[in-house]
GUDO-919173 format. One record per residue: chain; x, y, z of N, C-alpha, C in turn; residue in one letter. Coordinates in steps of 0.001 Angstrom, whole numbers, plus 524288, in hexadecimal, padded with zeros to 5 digits. Layout:
<sites>
(A (X Y Z) (X Y Z) (X Y Z) A);
...
</sites>
This chain:
<sites>
(A (9930A 5C4CD 56333) (99347 5C830 55FE9) (98DED 5CC4F 5604A) X);
(A (98F7D 5D091 560A4) (98947 5D2A1 5600E) (98A27 5D974 55CFB) X);
(A (9849E 5D887 55908) (9844B 5DB59 55630) (9845F 5E301 55828) X);
(A (981C5 5E32F 55BFE) (9809B 5E7A1 55E39) (985F8 5E95F 560D6) X);
(A (987D6 5E4F3 56341) (98DB4 5E704 5658B) (9931A 5EA06 5611A) X);
(A (9922D 5E4CB 55C80) (99679 5E686 55881) (99416 5EB2C 556B2) X);
(A (98DA3 5ED30 556CF) (98EE0 5F29C 55359) (990EE 5F6CC 557E9) X);
(A (98F97 5F4D8 55C88) (99145 5FA04 55F57) (9978B 5F9E2 5612E) X);
(A (99920 5F64A 55ED9) (99E2D 5F607 560B3) (9A07E 5FA6A 55A93) X);
(A (99ECF 5F892 5567B) (99DFF 5FCD8 551B5) (99DD7 600DE 5516C) X);
(A (9998C 60384 55483) (998E1 608F8 55421) (99C02 60BD5 559A7) X);
(A (99E4C 60842 55E5A) (9A1AD 60AEF 55F7F) (9A7D9 60D41 55CC9) X);
(A (9A8D6 60999 55AEC) (9AD94 60A26 55584) (9ACAD 60FD8 55458) X);
(A (9A850 60F40 550A3) (9A56E 613C1 54E65) (9A6FA 61853 5513C) X);
(A (9A583 618D0 554C0) (9A4DC 61D7F 55781) (9AA49 61F7D 559F0) X);
(A (9AC74 61B21 55A22) (9B213 61C70 55CB0) (9B3CC 61FC9 5569F) X);
(A (9B3D1 61B72 55189) (9B5EB 61F58 54E1C) (9B455 6249E 54C77) X);
(A (9AD84 624EC 54F21) (9ACD1 62A05 54C06) (9ADD2 62D83 54E8A) X);
(A (9B20C 62E7B 5519F) (9B408 63305 55741) (9BAAF 630C2 55657) X);
(A (9BA4A 62CDE 55166) (9C1A6 62D7A 54FAB) (9C20A 62F24 5498C) X);
(A (9C177 63435 5481B) (9C206 63743 54414) (9C819 63417 5434F) X);
(A (9C9DB 6358C 544C5) (9CFE2 634BF 54189) (9CDCF 62F2D 53D5A) X);
(A (9CD17 62C16 54177) (9CDB8 625A0 5401C) (9C8CC 625F1 53C3C) X);
(A (9C2C7 62764 53C44) (9BFCD 627B1 539F6) (9C214 629E5 532F0) X);
(A (9C578 62E72 53572) (9C651 630A2 52E5B) (9CB90 62C7F 52D9E) X);
(A (9CD9C 6297D 52FDE) (9D1AE 628E4 52CF6) (9D06A 623F2 52907) X);
(A (9CC13 61FC5 52CCC) (9C955 61BC1 52B14) (9C546 61C7A 52452) X);
(A (9C2AE 6226B 52604) (9BD3F 62231 521F8) (9C1A4 62569 51CA7) X);
(A (9C581 6293F 51E3E) (9C678 62D6E 519B4) (9CACC 62DDD 518B9) X);
(A (9D174 62BFE 51CD1) (9D525 62A85 5192C) (9D56D 62512 512F0) X);
(A (9D351 621C6 514ED) (9D25C 61F75 5119C) (9D20A 62153 50ABC) X);
(A (9C9F9 625A8 50A40) (9CA57 628BE 50676) (9CFF3 62B5F 504F7) X);
(A (9D29A 62DF2 5089A) (9D58F 631BC 5092D) (9D8E6 6311E 50503) X);
(A (9DB45 62C46 5075E) (9DFF8 627EC 504B5) (9DE6B 62706 4FF9F) X);
(A (9D9AD 625CF 4FE0E) (9D6D3 622EE 4FA72) (9D7F9 62958 4F5D8) X);
(A (9D627 62CDF 4F84B) (9D888 632D1 4F529) (9DE7C 63424 4F2C5) X);
(A (9DE6B 63194 4F575) (9E610 634A7 4F568) (9E77F 62FA2 4F2D8) X);
(A (9E555 62A4A 4F239) (9EB84 62820 4EE18) (9E5CD 62A07 4E8C4) X);
(A (9E231 62B3C 4E927) (9E088 62C85 4E2FF) (9E1A6 63121 4DEEA) X);
(A (9E43D 63501 4E379) (9E666 63868 4E35E) (9EBD4 63820 4E0BA) X);
(A (9F002 63279 4E388) (9F38E 63076 4E37D) (9F4CA 62E5B 4DE7C) X);
(A (9F406 62A70 4DEDA) (9F0D2 627EC 4D903) (9F27E 62A05 4D4BA) X);
(A (9EBD0 62CD9 4D496) (9EC4E 62FCC 4D012) (9EA41 62EF7 4CBCD) X);
(A (9E7E7 62936 4CBE5) (9E954 624DD 4C6E1) (9E2DF 622A2 4CA3F) X);
(A (9E0C0 623CC 4C3CD) (9D8EE 62025 4C67F) (9DA08 61A4F 4C777) X);
(A (9DE57 61A1C 4C4E6) (9DDF0 612BB 4C2C7) (9E093 60FD4 4C8D3) X);
(A (9E511 6138C 4C9A3) (9E711 60F45 4CDEA) (9E31C 61219 4D1D0) X);
(A (9E1FB 6158E 4D294) (9DE15 61737 4D778) (9D916 612C0 4D88B) X);
(A (9D8F6 61362 4D51A) (9D1AE 60BC1 4D4EC) (9D74D 60776 4D645) X);
(A (9DCC4 607A8 4D526) (9DBD9 60341 4D558) (9DE64 60415 4DD0F) X);
(A (9DF6E 60653 4DDEF) (9E272 607E1 4E35A) (9DD12 606D1 4E660) X);
(A (9D7BA 609F3 4E4EE) (9D4B8 60AB7 4EA8C) (9D1E2 60636 4EB78) X);
(A (9D0E1 600E7 4E873) (9CED0 5FAB8 4EC59) (9D39E 5F966 4F10D) X);
(A (9D631 5FA3E 4ED81) (9DA3A 5F848 4F23F) (9DB76 5FB70 4F6E9) X);
(A (9DB7C 601C5 4F7B8) (9D95E 60401 4FC6E) (9D756 6065C 4FE8F) X);
(A (9D1ED 604C8 4FC42) (9CBE0 60398 5008A) (9CE89 5FD74 50079) X);
(A (9D03D 5F970 50107) (9D15C 5F6CE 50327) (9D4D7 5F697 506EA) X);
(A (9D8E6 5F964 50746) (9DC86 5FA87 50A8F) (9DBF4 5FE98 50ED1) X);
(A (9D808 602E4 50F1C) (9D72F 60534 51300) (9D462 602B4 51810) X);
(A (9CD9A 600D0 514B8) (9CCF3 5FFDF 51863) (9D03F 5FC7D 51D16) X);
(A (9D36F 5FB03 51B1F) (9D420 5F691 51CDA) (9D85B 5F87B 52072) X);
(A (9DC55 5FB4A 52063) (9DFA3 5FF52 5233D) (9DCEE 60099 526B5) X);
(A (9D971 604A4 5252E) (9D7FC 60902 52858) (9D475 60527 52F31) X);
(A (9D2DC 6007B 52C8A) (9CEDD 5FE3B 530A0) (9D292 5FBED 534F9) X);
(A (9D719 5FACB 530F7) (9DA95 5F683 53394) (9DC2A 5FBAC 53862) X);
(A (9DF49 5FE93 535E5) (9E218 60286 53B40) (9DC76 60491 53E2D) X);
(A (9DC06 60637 53CEC) (9D5A8 609F1 54032) (9D421 60392 543AF) X);
(A (9D1CB 60036 54195) (9CED0 5FBBF 54732) (9D46F 5FB2F 549F7) X);
(A (9D938 5F974 5483F) (9DDB1 5F7A7 54C2B) (9DFC8 5FA5D 5513A) X);
(A (9DE74 5FFA2 54EB6) (9DEB7 60481 552F4) (9DB49 605D5 5572D) X);
(A (9D575 60632 555A9) (9D064 60661 5586F) (9D07D 600AE 55AAB) X);
(A (9D2F1 5FC74 559F9) (9D14F 5F774 55C65) (9D4B3 5F8C1 56187) X);
(A (9DB3D 5F9CF 55FD7) (9DE97 5FB80 56451) (9DEA8 5FCC2 5670A) X);
(A (9DAF3 600DB 56675) (9D9A3 6066E 56AD6) (9D7D6 60499 56DC2) X);
(A (9D067 60170 56A26) (9CB6B 5FFB7 56F3B) (9D108 5F9C7 57299) X);
(A (9D477 5F63A 56FCC) (9D658 5F2A2 57478) (9DA1F 5F785 57A6D) X);
(A (9DE37 5FB17 576D7) (9DF9E 5FDD6 57B30) (9DFAE 5FFF8 57EF8) X);
(A (9D90A 6010D 57DC0) (9D581 6047A 582FA) (9D3CE 602A8 58573) X);
(A (9D2DD 5FDAF 584BC) (9CE99 5FB0C 588A1) (9C8CF 5FA72 5857C) X);
(A (9C959 5FCE6 58098) (9C33B 5FBDC 57EE3) (9C266 5F72C 57E97) X);
(A (9C4D5 5F2E3 57B11) (9C58A 5EDCE 57A15) (9C364 5EC91 57E06) X);
(A (9C740 5ECCE 5813A) (9C5E4 5EAA0 58351) (9BF92 5EA41 58A2F) X);
(A (9BE76 5EE9C 58AA4) (9B8E1 5F27E 58C98) (9B5FB 5EC9C 587D7) X);
(A (9B4F3 5EFA3 583B1) (9B383 5EDC4 57EFB) (9B038 5E781 57FE7) X);
(A (9B567 5E349 57F9E) (9B49B 5DDC0 57FDC) (9B378 5DC08 585E1) X);
(A (9B1EE 5E09F 58925) (9B052 5DDE0 58F70) (9AB61 5DEB2 58CA5) X);
(A (9A875 5E1DC 58A74) (9A23F 5E34F 58961) (9A023 5DC5B 585B1) X);
(A (99C21 5DBDB 58523) (99888 5D81A 58221) (99AB7 5DA28 57C5E) X);
(A (99DF0 5DD4D 579CF) (9A0FD 5DD9D 575A4) (9A50A 5D607 572FE) X);
(A (9A238 5D66F 57055) (9A5B5 5D1BB 56CD5) (9AB2D 5D285 56B6D) X);
(A (9AF91 5CF97 569B7) (9B333 5D03C 5660C) (9AF8C 5D03D 56021) X);
(A (9ACB5 5CE7D 55D3A) (9A8DD 5CF38 55A08) (9A773 5D4ED 559FC) X);
(A (9A42F 5D58E 55F77) (9A332 5DB9C 55AE1) (9A6EF 5E0B8 55B20) X);
(A (9AB2D 5DD99 55E44) (9AED5 5E2D2 55EF9) (9B176 5E468 559E4) X);
(A (9B28B 5DDFA 55679) (9B5E6 5DEF0 551E0) (9B072 5DF0F 54FBD) X);
(A (9AB9C 5DDEA 54E4B) (9A82A 5DF72 54A17) (9A64E 5E519 54A72) X);
(A (9A81D 5E58A 54F3A) (9A623 5EDBC 54F24) (9A989 5F08A 54BFC) X);
(A (9AD20 5EE03 54DC1) (9B2BC 5F313 548ED) (9B27A 5F052 54620) X);
(A (9B170 5EB83 5448F) (9B0A5 5EBC2 53C4A) (9AC7D 5EEA9 53AA3) X);
(A (9A7AB 5EF6B 53D7A) (9A333 5F262 53C54) (9A64B 5F845 53D25) X);
(A (9A850 5FA32 5401C) (9A925 600D7 53FC4) (9ABD8 6013B 53C70) X);
(A (9AFF0 5FF78 53C54) (9B49C 5FE0C 53A4D) (9B0EB 5FE96 5328A) X);
(A (9AFA8 5F974 532D6) (9AD1C 5F8F2 52BBE) (9AAB7 5FDBF 5289E) X);
(A (9A7AE 5FF34 52DC6) (9A30C 6061A 52C4E) (9A713 609D6 52AD0) X);
(A (9AB8C 60920 52F2A) (9AEEC 60BB2 52D2B) (9B258 60CAA 52837) X);
(A (9B306 60685 52707) (9B544 60597 5224F) (9B0FB 60686 51D13) X);
(A (9AC82 604FE 51F2C) (9A86C 6063C 519BA) (9A9A1 60CAD 5184E) X);
(A (9AA4F 60FBF 51DEB) (9AAA8 61662 51B34) (9AF2A 616B8 5172E) X);
(A (9B3F8 614B0 51AF5) (9B67E 61486 516E6) (9B808 6150B 5112A) X);
(A (9B69A 60F60 51135) (9B6FF 60D78 50B60) (9B397 6109E 50830) X);
(A (9AD45 6110C 509C5) (9AA58 61427 50761) (9AC7F 61BB8 50653) X);
(A (9AF25 61E47 50894) (9B140 62270 506A6) (9B701 62209 50427) X);
(A (9B7DE 61D82 505B3) (9BDBC 61D95 4FF0C) (9B9D8 61C7D 4FC9F) X);
(A (9B69A 61821 4F9CE) (9B484 61689 4F66A) (9B25E 61B04 4F503) X);
(A (9AF2E 62020 4F523) (9ABF6 621A1 4F50F) (9B01C 625DF 4F23C) X);
(A (9B446 626E2 4F2E7) (9B93A 62B61 4F404) (9B990 62986 4ED41) X);
(A (9BD56 6245E 4EDBE) (9BE5F 6225B 4E82E) (9BA98 62053 4E642) X);
(A (9B65B 61FF6 4E6B3) (9B3C6 62124 4E050) (9AFEF 623F2 4DE50) X);
(A (9B174 62870 4E2C5) (9B029 62D95 4DF86) (9B376 63010 4DF00) X);
(A (9B5E7 63377 4E1FD) (9B998 63837 4E334) (9BDF1 633F1 4DEFC) X);
(A (9BFEB 63082 4E005) (9C538 62E1A 4DDF1) (9C47B 62C65 4D9FE) X);
(A (9BEBF 62A99 4D916) (9BBD6 627B2 4D3B3) (9BFD6 62341 4D211) X);
(A (9BF28 61FFE 4D7BE) (9C052 618C7 4D8C2) (9BCF6 61765 4D421) X);
(A (9BF71 6144E 4CEBD) (9BCA2 611D4 4CABB) (9BC5F 60BEE 4CBC4) X);
(A (9B592 609F3 4D1AB) (9B47D 60660 4CF0D) (9B3E2 6029F 4CD1E) X);
(A (9B427 5FEB9 4CA8A) (9B18C 5FB54 4C7A1) (9AC93 5F755 4C9A1) X);
(A (9ADE8 5F800 4CDC6) (9AA05 5F486 4D20F) (9A6DE 5F630 4D6D5) X);
(A (9A234 5F331 4D675) (99FB2 5F43B 4DB2F) (9A2E0 5F619 4E168) X);
(A (9A080 5FC53 4E28D) (9A42B 5FC7F 4E5E6) (9A386 5F84A 4EDBC) X);
(A (99DD0 5F52D 4EE2F) (99E84 5F412 4F333) (9A3AC 5EE42 4F362) X);
(A (9A539 5EB14 4EFA2) (9A971 5E787 4F229) (9ADD4 5EA4E 4F478) X);
(A (9B016 5EF4D 4F32D) (9B346 5F1C5 4F5EC) (9B341 5F4AF 4F9B2) X);
(A (9ADDF 5F512 4FA49) (9ABC0 5F6B7 500CC) (9AD09 5F22B 5041D) X);
(A (9A9E6 5EC77 500F7) (9AADF 5E7EE 503B2) (9B1C1 5E8A8 505CC) X);
(A (9B36E 5E7DC 50272) (9BA6B 5E634 5035B) (9BBF0 5E9C6 5087A) X);
(A (9BBBE 5EED1 505FB) (9BDD6 5F20C 50B5C) (9BD48 5F2CA 510A2) X);
(A (9B7DB 5F2C2 5109A) (9B389 5F110 514CF) (9B67B 5EBFA 5198E) X);
(A (9B795 5E800 51497) (9BA3A 5E209 5166D) (9BE91 5E298 5185A) X);
(A (9C0E1 5E6F0 51624) (9C702 5E69F 514C8) (9C76C 5EA96 51C47) X);
(A (9C451 5EF08 51CBD) (9C37E 5F342 5214E) (9C1D8 5EF5D 525BE) X);
(A (9BD58 5EBC7 52694) (9BDD3 5E783 52A43) (9C2EF 5E13B 52B31) X);
(A (9C633 5E160 5289B) (9CAEC 5DFB5 5270C) (9CF4F 5E306 529E2) X);
(A (9CEB4 5E834 52857) (9D308 5EBCF 52A9A) (9CF88 5ECE3 52FF2) X);
(A (9CBD8 5EC4C 531A9) (9CA6B 5EC5A 5364A) (9CC3C 5E753 53C30) X);
(A (9C98E 5E3A7 53986) (9CA94 5DE9B 53B5E) (9D1CD 5DCA2 53E2A) X);
(A (9D493 5DEF6 5395D) (9DA19 5DE92 53B11) (9DB5A 5E388 53D32) X);
(A (9DB98 5E6B3 53E83) (9D983 5EAA3 54240) (9DA6A 5E9AE 54786) X);
(A (9D51D 5E691 5491F) (9D279 5E4CA 54D0B) (9D749 5E19D 54F87) X);
(A (9D918 5DC13 54AFA) (9DB2A 5D998 54DDE) (9E134 5DB96 54FBC) X);
(A (9E1E9 5DECF 54AA2) (9E80D 5E0FC 54C96) (9E94A 5E383 55266) X);
(A (9E4C0 5E533 553CA) (9E407 5EAEA 55720) (9E49A 5E778 55C7E) X);
(A (9E413 5E33B 55B93) (9E602 5DEB6 5612F) (9EBBA 5DF48 56268) X);
(A (9EF90 5DE71 55D5C) (9F396 5DCF9 55EA1) (9F65D 5E39B 55D9C) X);
(A (9F555 5E78B 55F15) (9F7A2 5ED99 55EF0) (9F4D7 5EFB1 56517) X);
(A (9F95B 5F2D7 567DB) (9FB40 5F4CD 56C8D) (9F86B 5FAF2 56BD9) X);
(A (9F942 5FB5E 566EC) (9F990 6006E 5668D) (9F869 60526 56162) X);
(A (9F461 607CC 561CF) (9F2CF 60AC4 55ACB) (9F75F 608F2 5571D) X);
(A (9FC13 60963 5595D) (A02BF 60A87 5576F) (A0320 604A2 553F3) X);
(A (A0341 60128 5578A) (A032B 5FC03 55548) (9FE7C 5F7C0 55389) X);
(A (9FA3D 5FA22 552D1) (9F597 5FADA 5518A) (9F609 5FBD7 54B34) X);
(A (9F9A1 5FFF7 54A0C) (9FA0B 60309 54518) (9FD61 5FCD6 5420D) X);
(A (A0025 5FB54 54694) (A0583 5FA4A 542C8) (A0485 5F47C 540E1) X);
(A (A0025 5F1D7 5426E) (9FF68 5EF88 54072) (9FE2E 5EF31 53975) X);
(A (9FBC1 5F63C 538A7) (9FA58 5F680 5316B) (9FF81 5F26F 530CF) X);
(A (A036C 5F432 52F11) (A080B 5F1E1 52C6E) (A07C8 5E9DC 52D6B) X);
(A (A060E 5E800 52FFC) (A091B 5E512 5314D) (A012D 5DFFF 52D68) X);
(A (9FDE3 5E583 52F05) (9F76C 5E0AE 52E10) (9F633 5E3A6 52841) X);
(A (9F650 5E93F 52648) (9F596 5EA86 52269) (9F80F 5EB09 51D84) X);
(A (9FE09 5ED86 52021) (A00A0 5ED0A 51A87) (A0238 5E78A 518CC) X);
(A (A0318 5E544 51B4D) (A0430 5DE20 515B4) (9FF1B 5DE93 51311) X);
(A (9FA0E 5DF44 5174A) (9F67E 5DEE8 51190) (9F515 5E12A 50C8E) X);
(A (9F805 5E5BE 50D83) (9F92E 5EBD9 50B70) (9FAD4 5E903 5064C) X);
(A (9FF73 5E61B 50A4B) (A03BD 5E4FC 50511) (A038A 5E1C3 5022D) X);
(A (A0019 5DE0B 50363) (A0017 5D957 50157) (9FA12 5D653 4FEC4) X);
(A (9F898 5DC12 4FDF8) (9F161 5D9DD 4FF3E) (9F1F8 5DBF3 4F8B6) X);
(A (9F520 5DD16 4F4A4) (9F2F8 5DD58 4EFE3) (9F413 5E31A 4EC18) X);
(A (9F3DC 5E603 4F0D5) (9F327 5EC38 4EFD8) (9F7DA 5EF73 4ED9F) X);
(A (9FE90 5EBFD 4EF5E) (A01DA 5ECDF 4EBD2) (A0279 5EA8F 4E61E) X);
(A (A0280 5E56D 4E91C) (A04F5 5E1AE 4E4C5) (A0060 5DEC7 4E49F) X);
(A (9FF4E 5DA54 4E0DB) (9FBDF 5D4F2 4E1FC) (9FC8D 5D2BE 4E1CC) X);
(A (9FA3F 5D036 4E675) (9FAAF 5CB60 4E950) (9FD58 5C7AD 4E774) X);
(A (9FBCB 5C5AB 4E2DA) (9FFE0 5C081 4DE68) (A0448 5C287 4DD1F) X);
(A (A0570 5C825 4DDCE) (A0AD0 5C905 4DC17) (A0DA8 5C9B7 4E11A) X);
(A (A0D53 5C904 4E670) (A10CC 5C8F5 4E8DD) (A1326 5C3A0 4E8E5) X);
(A (A1759 5C266 4EF27) (A196D 5BFD3 4EE31) (A1604 5BB3F 4F12C) X);
(A (A191A 5B5E1 4EFE7) (A138D 5B1A2 4EFE9) (A11A2 5B2B8 4F687) X);
(A (A1740 5B399 4FC28) (A14FC 5B526 4FFE7) (A1207 5B8F8 5003F) X);
(A (A13DA 5BB45 4FE19) (A0FFA 5C08C 4FFE9) (A0AC8 5C032 4FCB1) X);
(A (A0826 5BC69 4F9E3) (A02A4 5BCEA 4F91F) (A0191 5B897 4FCE2) X);
(A (A0437 5B45F 4FDD9) (A00B0 5B1CB 500B9) (9FFB1 5B4F2 5074A) X);
(A (A02D6 5B815 50860) (A00F5 5BBCE 50C8C) (9FC98 5BE7C 509A8) X);
(A (9FBCF 5C114 5070B) (9F9C2 5C5C7 504B1) (9F310 5C134 50483) X);
(A (9F44D 5BC31 503AA) (9EED9 5BA48 50101) (9EB9A 5B89D 508A6) X);
(A (9EE9F 5BB07 50D33) (9ECC1 5B962 50FD9) (9EB22 5BE76 5147A) X);
(A (9EC37 5C458 51032) (9EA8F 5C71C 51442) (9E48A 5C964 5116A) X);
(A (9E274 5CCBA 51556) (9DC5F 5CBC6 512DA) (9DC0C 5D1EF 50F8D) X);
(A (9E00C 5D4DE 50FC3) (9DF92 5DA19 50DE6) (9DFC5 5D69E 5086F) X);
(A (9E4D2 5D3DB 50602) (9E346 5D215 501D1) (9DE28 5D0B6 4FE3B) X);
(A (9DBB0 5D01F 5028A) (9D681 5CE6A 4FDC6) (9D297 5D338 4FFA8) X);
(A (9D456 5D6BE 50350) (9D0B7 5DB98 5043D) (9D2CA 5DE3E 4FE18) X);
(A (9D88F 5DF00 4FC5A) (9D87B 5E105 4F90B) (9D815 5DFC6 4F4BA) X);
(A (9D81E 5DA92 4F167) (9D691 5D737 4EC27) (9CE94 5D7EE 4ED39) X);
(A (9CD66 5D9F7 4F31A) (9C873 5D7FD 4EF7C) (9C691 5DF6F 4EECE) X);
(A (9CAB8 5E1EF 4F1F0) (9C7C1 5E7BD 4EEBD) (9C93B 5E828 4E959) X);
(A (9CDC9 5E6D6 4E8EB) (9CE81 5E743 4E43E) (9CBB0 5E5A6 4E037) X);
(A (9C8F8 5DFB7 4DFD0) (9C4F3 5DE42 4DE06) (9C08F 5E0B5 4DE79) X);
(A (9BDFA 5E3C3 4E305) (9B939 5E5D1 4E206) (9B984 5E8E8 4DFC4) X);
(A (9BE26 5EC6E 4DFE9) (9BD2F 5F1A0 4DB63) (9BD5F 5F10C 4D726) X);
(A (9BFD8 5ECAA 4D404) (9BFC7 5E99E 4CE1D) (9B9B3 5E752 4CD10) X);
(A (9B81A 5E1D7 4D0A5) (9B667 5E017 4CFA0) (9AFEF 5E095 4D36D) X);
(A (9B072 5E22F 4D756) (9AD3A 5E261 4DB25) (9ACEA 5DCA5 4DE02) X);
(A (9A916 5DAA5 4E1C2) (9A9AC 5D4BB 4E3A1) (9A9A5 5D0CA 4DF52) X);
(A (9ACED 5D1B2 4DD10) (9AED4 5CCAA 4DA14) (9B217 5C933 4DA81) X);
(A (9B347 5C4FB 4D6EA) (9B839 5C0C0 4D7C6) (9B9A5 5C099 4DD81) X);
(A (9BE16 5C0B1 4DE65) (9BEEC 5BEB3 4E4B5) (9BF0D 5C305 4E94B) X);
(A (9B9D1 5C751 4E830) (9B8D1 5C9EE 4EC99) (9B7A4 5C8A7 4F0E2) X);
(A (9B330 5C395 4F1CC) (9B0D6 5C3CC 4F56C) (9B5CF 5C072 4F993) X);
(A (9B81E 5BBD1 4F733) (9BB1A 5BACC 4F767) (9C19E 5BD65 4FBB6) X);
(A (9C221 5C167 4F74B) (9C69E 5C588 4FC35) (9C2B1 5C7C8 4FF6C) X);
(A (9BDB8 5C9E9 4FD71) (9BB13 5CCC7 50497) (9BA7F 5C9BE 509A2) X);
(A (9B92E 5C318 50613) (9B7D6 5C000 50AA2) (9BEC7 5BE95 50E13) X);
(A (9C151 5BFAE 50CE6) (9C7D9 5BDEA 50E71) (9C9DB 5C4D4 5122F) X);
(A (9C78B 5C8C9 51092) (9C775 5CC35 513F8) (9C4C8 5CD20 5181A) X);
(A (9BFA9 5CCDE 5167F) (9BCBA 5CAEE 51BF2) (9BD21 5C68F 51F8C) X);
(A (9C023 5C29D 51E3C) (9BF73 5BDB6 52052) (9C628 5BFD2 52451) X);
(A (9C99F 5C230 5227D) (9CD1E 5C382 525EF) (9CCC3 5C7F1 52A6C) X);
(A (9C70C 5CC4C 52839) (9C62C 5CEE7 52C14) (9C2E0 5CBE5 5326C) X);
(A (9C0B0 5C82E 5313A) (9BCC8 5C35A 532FC) (9C1EC 5C320 53732) X);
(A (9C798 5BF93 5344B) (9CB05 5BD49 538E6) (9CD27 5C127 538D8) X);
(A (9CDD1 5C6E4 53741) (9D177 5C9DC 53AED) (9CC92 5CB66 53F70) X);
(A (9C9F3 5CD28 53D63) (9C4CA 5CB5C 544B7) (9C5A1 5C911 5488D) X);
(A (9C549 5C49D 546EB) (9C348 5BF54 549E8) (9C963 5C1D3 54C36) X);
(A (9CE19 5C00E 54B9B) (9D2B8 5C08F 54EEB) (9D336 5C567 550CE) X);
(A (9CF25 5CC50 54FF7) (9D030 5CF46 551D3) (9CC3F 5CD14 5571F) X);
(A (9C88D 5CB7D 5571F) (9C4EF 5C8DA 55C4E) (9C7D9 5C721 55FDA) X);
(A (9CCBF 5C41E 55D68) (9CE10 5C15E 562E0) (9D2FE 5C3CF 56485) X);
(A (9D2C8 5C7F8 562AF) (9D7D0 5CB76 562D6) (9D416 5CFA2 56A68) X);
(A (9CD8A 5CF3F 569CD) (9CE01 5D1ED 56D88) (9CBB6 5D0E8 5731F) X);
(A (9CDF1 5D2D0 57776) (9CB67 5CE3C 57B1A) (9CAF0 5D23F 5804C) X);
(A (9C8C5 5CEB8 5839F) (9C596 5D37F 58747) (9CACB 5D6DA 58BB1) X);
(A (9CD61 5D727 58907) (9D139 5D8A9 58B78) (9D6EC 5DB63 5899B) X);
(A (9D5B7 5E24D 587B1) (9D8D9 5E486 58637) (9DF99 5E215 587B8) X);
(A (9E33D 5E384 582DB) (9E8E5 5E324 58419) (9EA33 5E47D 58760) X);
</sites>
């Protein structure tokens, strides 16, 4: 692994994103617009304060998974990945370059959402802001890693999108957003305990109330470990020849 090659890879991806204004708009602006819409739909400040940490957790994961899986699939099917793998670029250089580039985009996304929520929408946060940012960025990297992994099993962009109900939806339904995990059926609770989003949602809720206290760092470590595991599995799918 070479830091210079990793940074060059991240720079190339950011350059591509800069010329794709629709993707940048979706990544940076759409979550903020949805948050504003939610505020006016709910109309109750207390309910909005309860939903805001959850959405700050879901948005980075969902958007980064979608964008990364499609972007990586394009490089696989267009032959770009094959040419890159024939160069001195290593697997970890490529994966870390993606993680760094999309991590920066996730930082922009989270900053915008938090700035609008804390000022215009009046989100009442009783704890420091930085634990929320830590969880949101970790979740964005998790979505990036899973997107890289799932892109290996898709042949078209439509197939990449089809992975969302398989990978994303179960984690949202079983993560404790709608029903507390300890109130689920035993089998569903067991499944929930092995899904990284469950720990991300729990960490975000803790961060909004008590900051980096309690089981916060344990949950962050689980999310980070899941992201690393997904990156390692994704590296195993990178081959010298495209499918």
